[in-house]
C-alpha positions in Angstrom: 289.7 43.0 57.0 293.5 43.0 58.2 293.8 46.5 58.1 290.7 47.3 59.8 291.7 45.1 62.7 295.0 46.7 62.8 293.5 50.3 62.9 291.1 49.2 65.7 294.2 47.7 67.5 296.1 50.9 67.3 293.2 53.0 68.4 292.6 50.9 71.4 296.4 50.9 72.4 296.6 54.7 71.7 293.5 55.1 73.8 295.3 53.0 76.4 298.4 55.0 76.5 296.5 58.1 76.6 294.3 56.8 79.7 297.8 56.0 81.6 299.1 59.2 80.9 296.2 61.1 82.1 296.1 59.1 85.3 299.7 58.9 85.8 300.8 58.4 89.4 302.0 61.6 90.7 304.0 61.2 93.9 305.9 64.4 95.3 308.7 63.3 96.6 309.4 60.7 94.2 309.6 57.2 96.1 312.4 55.1 95.8 310.7 52.2 93.7 306.8 52.0 92.4 305.7 49.2 90.9 302.1 49.0 89.3 300.2 45.6 90.2 297.2 46.3 87.7 293.6 47.1 88.9 292.6 49.6 91.5 291.2 49.6 95.0 288.1 51.2 95.9 287.1 52.8 99.3 284.0 51.3 100.8 281.4 53.3 102.2 282.3 51.7 105.8 286.3 52.0 106.2 288.0 50.0 108.8 291.6 51.2 109.9 293.7 48.8 111.7 296.5 50.0 113.7 298.8 50.0 116.6 298.0 51.5 119.8 301.2 53.5 119.9 300.7 56.9 121.7 302.8 58.8 119.2 300.7 57.6 116.4 297.5 58.6 118.0 297.3 62.2 116.4 298.2 60.5 112.8 295.3 58.0 112.9 293.2 60.7 114.2 294.2 62.7 111.0 293.8 59.9 108.6 290.1 59.0 110.1 289.2 62.6 109.9 290.5 63.2 106.4 288.7 59.9 105.3 285.2 61.1 106.8 285.9 64.7 105.7 286.6 64.0 102.1 284.9 60.9 101.2 281.6 61.2 103.8 282.3 57.5 104.8 282.3 56.1 108.0 285.5 55.2 109.6 286.3 52.9 112.4 289.2 52.2 114.2 290.2 48.7 115.4 293.5 47.1 117.2 296.3 45.4 115.4 295.1 42.2 116.7 291.8 42.5 114.4 291.7 40.6 111.4 289.7 43.5 109.8 291.2 46.5 108.0 290.4 48.3 104.9 293.6 49.9 105.4 296.2 48.3 107.4 298.8 49.9 109.4 301.6 47.5 110.6 304.9 48.2 112.8 307.3 45.5 111.5 308.3 43.0 114.3 311.6 42.6 112.4 313.5 45.9 111.5 313.6 46.1 107.5 317.2 47.4 107.3 316.2 48.9 103.8 313.9 51.2 104.9 315.3 52.6 108.0 313.7 54.8 110.7 311.7 57.1 108.2 310.9 54.3 105.3 307.9 52.2 104.6 306.2 50.0 102.2 303.0 50.5 100.8 300.9 47.7 99.2 297.6 48.9 97.6 295.7 45.6 96.0 291.9 45.6 95.2 291.0 44.1 98.6 292.8 46.5 100.9 295.8 48.9 101.6 298.9 47.9 103.8 301.5 50.4 105.1 304.6 48.7 106.7 307.2 50.6 108.6 309.9 50.0 111.5 308.9 53.1 113.4 305.7 55.0 113.7 307.2 58.2 111.5 307.5 55.6 108.7 303.7 54.9 109.1 302.9 58.5 109.1 304.8 59.1 105.8 303.4 56.0 104.4 299.8 57.7 104.8 301.0 60.9 103.3 301.8 59.0 100.0 298.5 57.3 100.1 296.8 60.4 100.1 298.5 61.4 96.8 297.0 58.0 95.3 293.5 59.0 95.6 291.7 61.8 93.7 292.6 65.5 94.4 289.3 65.9 96.2 290.8 63.8 99.1 292.6 67.0 100.0 289.1 69.0 100.5 287.7 70.5 103.5 284.2 69.0 102.7 282.9 65.8 101.2 283.0 65.3 97.6 279.9 64.4 95.4 280.0 61.7 92.7 284.0 60.9 93.1 285.1 57.6 92.6 287.6 57.2 95.4 290.0 54.8 93.6 293.6 54.4 93.9 295.9 52.5 91.6 297.2 48.9 92.9 300.7 49.4 93.5 303.5 48.4 95.6 305.7 51.3 96.9 309.1 50.9 98.6 310.3 54.3 100.2 312.5 55.9 102.4 314.4 59.4 102.6 317.7 60.4 101.5 318.5 62.8 104.4 317.3 63.0 108.1 317.4 66.9 107.9 314.6 68.2 105.6 313.7 71.4 106.5 311.7 74.5 105.8 312.5 77.9 107.4 309.7 80.2 108.3 310.4 83.9 109.3 308.0 84.8 111.8 310.1 88.1 112.9 309.8 90.3 110.0 306.2 89.8 109.8 304.6 88.1 112.7 302.6 85.0 111.9 300.1 83.6 114.7 300.5 80.4 116.4 297.4 78.8 114.0 299.3 80.2 110.9 302.4 78.4 112.2 300.3 75.3 112.6 298.9 75.7 108.8 302.5 75.8 107.7 303.2 72.8 109.5 300.2 70.9 108.0 301.3 72.2 104.6 304.9 70.7 104.8 304.0 67.4 106.2 302.3 66.7 103.0 305.6 66.6 101.3 307.5 64.8 104.2 309.2 67.6 105.5 310.3 67.0 108.9 312.2 70.1 110.2 310.9 73.6 110.8 313.2 76.4 111.6 311.4 79.0 113.0 313.2 82.4 112.9 312.0 84.1 116.1 314.3 87.4 116.3 315.4 90.0 114.1 315.5 93.9 114.0 311.7 93.7 113.5 310.5 91.7 116.3 311.4 89.5 119.1 308.7 86.5 119.2 309.6 84.1 122.0 308.4 85.2 125.5 311.2 85.2 128.0 310.0 85.7 131.4 313.1 86.9 132.8 313.7 89.4 130.2 309.8 90.8 130.0 311.1 94.1 127.7 312.1 91.6 124.9 308.3 91.3 124.3 306.7 94.0 126.0 308.8 96.4 123.8 310.9 94.3 121.4 307.7 92.5 120.0 306.1 95.6 118.4 306.6 98.4 115.4 304.9 100.7 113.5 302.6 99.1 110.6 304.0 100.0 107.0 302.8 98.7 103.7 305.1 98.9 100.5 308.3 97.7 99.5 310.5 96.9 102.6 313.5 98.6 103.1 312.2 101.7 101.6 309.8 102.7 104.3 310.0 106.0 105.9 311.2 106.2 109.1 308.5 106.0 111.8 307.4 109.1 113.6 307.1 109.6 117.3 303.3 109.7 117.2 302.8 106.5 115.1 301.3 103.9 117.2 303.9 101.0 117.8 301.2 98.3 118.0 301.9 95.9 115.0 303.6 92.7 115.7 303.0 90.0 118.7 304.9 87.2 120.2 304.5 83.5 121.4 304.0 82.9 125.0 305.8 80.0 126.6 302.8 78.0 126.5 302.4 78.8 122.9 305.6 77.3 122.1 304.9 74.4 124.1 301.7 74.0 122.3 303.5 74.4 118.7 306.1 71.8 119.9 303.7 69.0 120.7 301.6 69.8 117.6 304.5 69.2 115.3 306.0 66.3 117.2 302.6 64.6 116.8 303.1 65.2 112.7 306.9 63.8 113.1 308.1 67.6 112.7 311.0 68.8 114.9 311.3 72.6 115.9 314.5 74.2 115.4 314.3 77.8 117.4 316.8 80.5 115.9 318.0 83.6 118.3 320.0 85.5 115.7 322.9 87.4 117.3 325.1 89.6 117.3 323.9 91.2 114.1 320.0 91.4 113.3 319.4 92.1 117.1 317.7 95.8 117.1 314.5 94.4 118.6 316.9 93.3 121.7 318.8 96.3 121.7 316.0 98.4 121.8 314.5 96.4 124.8 317.9 96.5 126.7 319.9 99.5 125.2 322.7 98.2 127.3 323.3 95.7 125.4 325.0 97.9 122.6 328.6 99.1 122.3 327.1 102.3 120.8 326.0 105.3 123.1 322.4 106.7 122.2 321.1 103.0 121.9 318.3 104.0 124.1 317.1 106.2 121.3 316.9 103.8 119.1 313.1 101.7 117.8 312.3 98.4 116.5 312.6 98.6 112.7 309.3 98.9 110.7 311.2 98.2 107.5 313.1 101.6 107.0 316.5 101.8 105.6 319.3 100.5 108.4 321.8 99.2 106.3 324.0 100.3 103.6 324.7 97.1 101.2 326.4 99.3 98.4 329.7 97.7 99.7 328.6 94.0 99.6 328.7 91.6 102.7 329.1 92.4 105.8 326.8 95.5 105.3 327.5 98.9 106.8 325.1 100.0 109.4 323.3 103.1 109.5 322.0 102.1 113.0 323.9 99.6 115.2 321.8 96.8 115.5 324.5 94.7 117.0 325.3 93.1 120.4 328.6 94.2 121.9 331.2 91.3 121.9 333.1 93.4 125.0 330.1 93.7 127.2 329.8 91.0 130.0 326.1 91.8 130.3 325.5 90.5 126.8 326.8 87.1 127.7 324.6 87.4 130.9 321.6 88.0 128.7 322.1 85.5 126.6 322.5 82.8 129.3 318.9 84.1 130.5 317.6 83.7 126.9 319.0 80.4 126.3 318.1 78.7 129.6 314.6 79.4 128.6 314.8 78.7 125.0 316.6 75.2 126.0 313.6 74.3 128.3 311.0 75.2 125.5 312.6 73.4 122.5 313.4 69.7 122.8 315.2 69.5 119.5 318.7 69.0 120.3 320.0 72.2 118.1 319.6 75.9 118.8 320.5 78.2 115.7 322.1 81.3 116.8 322.5 83.3 113.4 325.8 85.0 113.0 325.0 86.4 109.8 325.3 89.8 107.9 326.9 91.4 110.8 327.8 94.8 110.4 331.1 96.1 112.4 331.9 99.7 111.8 330.2 100.5 114.9 332.4 97.8 116.7 335.4 99.6 114.9 334.5 103.0 116.5 334.3 101.4 119.9 336.9 101.8 122.7 335.5 98.6 124.7 336.0 96.5 121.5 339.3 97.9 121.0 340.4 97.1 124.6 338.6 93.4 124.3 341.0 93.0 120.9 344.3 94.0 123.0 343.3 91.9 126.1 342.6 88.6 123.7 345.1 89.1 121.0 342.1 89.7 118.5 343.8 91.2 115.0 340.5 92.1 113.2 336.5 92.3 113.3 336.0 88.9 112.0 338.0 87.8 115.0 336.0 89.6 117.4 333.0 88.0 115.9 334.5 84.6 116.3 335.3 85.3 120.0 331.8 86.0 120.5 330.8 82.9 118.6 333.1 80.8 120.9 331.6 81.9 124.2 327.9 81.4 122.8 328.9 78.0 121.7 329.9 77.2 125.4 326.4 78.7 126.7 324.6 76.6 124.4 326.4 73.7 125.2 326.0 74.2 128.9 322.4 73.9 128.4 322.4 70.4 126.8 322.3 71.7 123.1 324.3 71.6 120.2 325.2 75.2 118.7 324.4 75.9 115.0 324.8 79.1 113.0 324.7 80.7 109.4 328.2 80.2 107.4 329.4 83.6 108.8 330.4 81.5 111.8 333.5 80.3 109.9 335.1 83.8 109.6 337.8 84.3 112.1 337.8 80.6 113.2 334.9 77.9 114.0 333.8 77.3 117.1 334.9 73.5 117.9 331.5 71.6 117.6 329.4 73.9 115.6 327.0 73.0 112.8 327.0 75.3 109.9 324.0 76.1 107.9 325.8 77.1 104.2 323.6 80.0 102.7 325.8 82.1 100.7 326.2 79.1 98.2 327.7 76.1 99.3 331.5 77.4 99.7 331.0 77.7 103.3 329.3 74.2 103.6 332.2 72.7 101.5 334.9 74.7 103.8 333.1 73.6 107.2 332.8 69.8 106.1 336.2 69.7 105.0 337.1 70.6 108.7 335.0 67.8 109.9 331.9 70.2 110.9 328.2 69.0 110.3 326.3 70.9 107.7 323.3 71.7 106.4 322.8 72.8 102.9 320.7 76.2 102.3 322.1 78.2 99.4 320.5 81.1 98.2 321.0 79.9 94.6 318.4 77.2 94.9 316.1 77.4 98.0 315.5 81.0 98.8 311.6 81.1 98.9 311.5 85.0 99.5 312.9 85.3 95.7 310.7 86.0 92.9 309.4 83.3 91.0 308.8 84.8 87.5 309.9 87.9 85.8 310.1 91.0 88.2 307.4 92.6 85.9 305.0 90.0 87.3 305.8 89.2 91.0 306.3 91.6 93.9 309.7 92.7 93.4 312.6 91.6 95.6 316.3 91.4 94.8 316.5 88.3 92.7 314.6 85.6 90.7 314.4 81.8 91.3 312.3 79.8 89.2 311.1 76.4 89.9 313.5 74.6 87.5 316.6 76.0 89.1 315.1 75.0 92.6 314.8 71.5 91.3 318.6 71.6 90.6 319.5 71.6 94.3 322.0 69.1 95.1 322.8 69.0 99.1 326.2 66.9 98.5 328.9 68.8 96.6 331.1 66.8 94.6 334.4 67.5 96.7 332.5 66.8 99.9 332.3 63.3 101.8 328.4 63.0 102.3 328.6 61.9 105.8 329.1 65.6 107.1 325.7 66.5 105.1 323.0 66.4 107.4 320.8 67.3 104.5 319.2 70.7 103.2 316.4 73.2 103.7 314.8 76.1 102.0 314.2 79.3 103.8 311.1 81.7 103.5 312.1 85.2 104.7 309.4 87.3 105.1 310.4 91.2 104.9 308.0 91.2 101.7 305.5 88.4 102.9 302.9 90.4 104.8 300.3 87.4 105.4 299.9 83.6 105.2 298.2 83.6 101.6 301.2 84.9 100.3 303.5 82.8 102.6 301.8 79.7 100.7 302.2 81.4 97.4 306.0 82.0 97.8 306.6 78.7 99.3 304.5 76.5 96.6 305.4 74.7 94.3 309.2 75.4 94.9 308.8 73.7 98.1 308.0 70.6 96.1 311.5 70.8 94.5 313.3 71.2 97.6 311.0 68.2 99.3 312.3 66.0 96.3 315.8 67.0 96.2 316.1 65.8 100.0 314.1 62.9 100.2 314.4 61.3 96.8 317.4 59.1 95.4 319.6 61.7 93.5 319.1 59.2 90.3 315.8 59.3 90.2 315.3 63.1 89.9 314.1 64.3 86.3 312.7 67.7 85.5 310.5 66.8 82.8 309.0 64.0 85.0 308.8 66.4 88.0 307.1 69.2 86.4 304.4 67.0 84.9 303.8 65.9 88.5 303.7 69.3 89.9 300.8 70.2 87.2 298.8 67.4 88.9 299.5 68.8 92.4 298.5 72.1 91.3 294.8 70.6 91.3 295.5 69.3 94.8 296.4 72.8 96.1 293.1 74.0 94.5 291.1 71.4 96.3 292.8 72.4 99.4 292.3 76.0 98.8 296.1 76.2 99.2 297.6 79.2 97.3 300.5 78.8 95.1 302.4 80.5 92.1 301.8 79.4 88.6 304.9 81.3 87.5 306.2 77.9 85.7 303.7 78.7 83.1 304.9 82.3 82.5 307.4 83.2 79.9 311.1 83.9 80.4 312.3 87.2 79.0 315.8 87.5 77.6 316.9 91.0 76.1 319.9 91.6 73.8 321.1 93.6 70.8 321.5 92.4 67.0 324.4 93.1 65.2 323.1 96.4 64.1 322.5 97.4 68.0 318.6 97.0 68.0 317.0 95.7 70.9 316.1 91.8 70.4 313.8 89.9 73.1 313.8 86.3 73.0 311.2 84.3 74.7 311.1 81.0 76.3 309.5 78.9 79.0 310.2 76.3 81.8 307.9 73.8 80.4 308.1 72.3 77.1 305.1 72.1 74.8 303.8 75.3 75.3 303.2 78.1 72.8 303.8 82.0 73.1 301.7 84.3 71.6 302.2 88.0 71.6 301.1 91.7 70.6 303.2 95.1 70.3 299.7 97.0 69.6 298.9 97.4 73.5 296.0 94.7 72.8 295.4 91.5 74.4 297.1 88.5 72.7 295.4 85.4 72.4 296.0 82.2 70.2 294.5 84.2 67.2 298.1 86.6 67.7 301.3 85.9 66.0 303.0 82.9 67.5 306.8 83.5 68.8 308.9 81.6 66.9 311.8 83.5 66.7 313.7 86.5 68.6 311.6 89.8 68.2 312.4 93.3 67.3 310.1 96.0 68.8 308.5 98.2 66.5 310.0 101.8 66.4 307.2 103.4 68.6 306.3 100.3 70.7 305.8 100.8 74.5 305.1 97.4 75.7 305.0 93.8 74.8 302.3 91.7 75.9 302.5 87.9 75.9 300.4 84.8 77.0 301.1 81.0 77.1 298.9 78.4 75.7 298.9 74.5 75.8 296.8 73.5 72.7 294.0 75.9 72.3 293.8 76.8 76.2 295.5 79.9 77.7 297.8 78.6 80.7 300.2 81.3 81.6 299.3 84.7 83.0 299.0 87.8 80.6 302.5 89.4 80.9 302.9 93.1 80.3 306.7 93.8 79.8 307.6 97.8 79.0 309.8 98.0 76.2 311.8 100.6 78.2 312.4 97.8 80.7 313.8 95.5 78.0 316.3 98.3 76.6 317.6 98.6 80.1 318.6 95.3 80.6 319.8 94.9 77.0 322.0 97.9 78.0 323.1 96.9 81.1 326.5 95.6 81.8 327.4 92.2 82.3 327.2 91.6 86.3 325.1 94.3 86.9 322.3 93.8 89.3 318.7 93.5 87.4 
């Protein structure tokens, strides 16, 4: 009898543990603290939302009500704070809670109701985003779910961000994304408490913001010839090909986007990228160039215009720069910034400064005269001269000047803010000089990089897996944290042609960045995060948001054994996955050989096919790896590019 009782108790305990693990609270980004109160809250058919009548909360409350109605089919009524009723209560603290600050909140879920408290409206908004993650995934659906138990676990959550700057950059220049698509991107990012949208508005491929005093910028500079394939390898457009691909935002569009973002507690940072990356501007106004014949240039469609074989900065095949020695350039920038400053209330304007080729400057008599006049010793000091003058123009508009870390070269403008993208070195240098820094290093946050092996993904020049992105730490050990404003991830869109692919490239790596800039450093844990990400895949599915499942795909490593034979090692980012493979061109499943040790391909094999399983269920994508590709990687000298 004792043995039977122990067996039953063990089964009950194991069942309880199993239920807890399958219903684990999976909030991203991880809150500062979560305490389980036991039990659950169930949404009634008639829901009352008690909320303060703050103007800046109006849209947030509308979104709350709309989501509840759409997903659950319930009736929802909003009552003022003075009301005693409230299924969900949103409360602004009468006395500020110093612990949670401006964007923090406390969220309490009890069987009788839900209460969110914050010092300011932004905190209530972020509390609402956390609340959604406590309900079943169907809360993300665009239609009412049937037979769903709308339960949330009873918890007490205290939460606040680690950094004030939590950004995503969306490149709308390389490929144009409509106003509605930008709104869609904002709607996705706010779920994970991002509060800064950096819009890359100008580049060689298009000028995307209306400047009324300079109409050619959008009349000419916003359009190119549509090309499809691998960006950077396209054929040069011929004169008879129509230049009708692209678009721009009118000033009314920008105002609408700014207000849309503001209602969701997001600021928009505009970027006007100069003096390099300026071909669209030069084509619109050729007199801005140092180079004769610029009037024959055209807005780039993706054909090769730079030689990168010498590293950075590149050698220009076409001069895509503004001329620092031309006073017309500074008049031009004054006009641009006058209008940009009026459109974007955010106190910063990003002025680019990256990857500026200088080989055409070296040939320019005007640049040589400028160097002699100003005592400039090299081309880096020429760009520094430009950046310092540009900073004064930006500041004359009541804004703060920001640029990529190249603006450090040749001497930094006095009050410039640096966005460090070439690793963290530039950020460290700028911080040690007393400048404010936003960390945005390619090694961890470049969302245009491939997420899995190049044989699976649209090919670009580097890979950034989810696990690596999760290692992003904005504050280097050698830097005083007071100089680090925060961090952001960047989605460059040379190879991103549409919104579905923009989603695919952003998620789930955007989740890793969200947690790195919101959650306490000490709470970051890859295994725990990976489990939560899988729960959010279900939420993405419910929301019809596209994401990359690369975290399930195998990692290939090629090498050679002592006899010089090719050896292939396989691994996975997630623990607990089994890998099955074939060399005979057939499609492996769980009845095929399971990977347990490095593989040596049979003599005449042409491909290795691989798939991952969790238990009896296939979970990864079928990956086909050519043996020649593995041999090429094994033969590649250390340090060579893939």
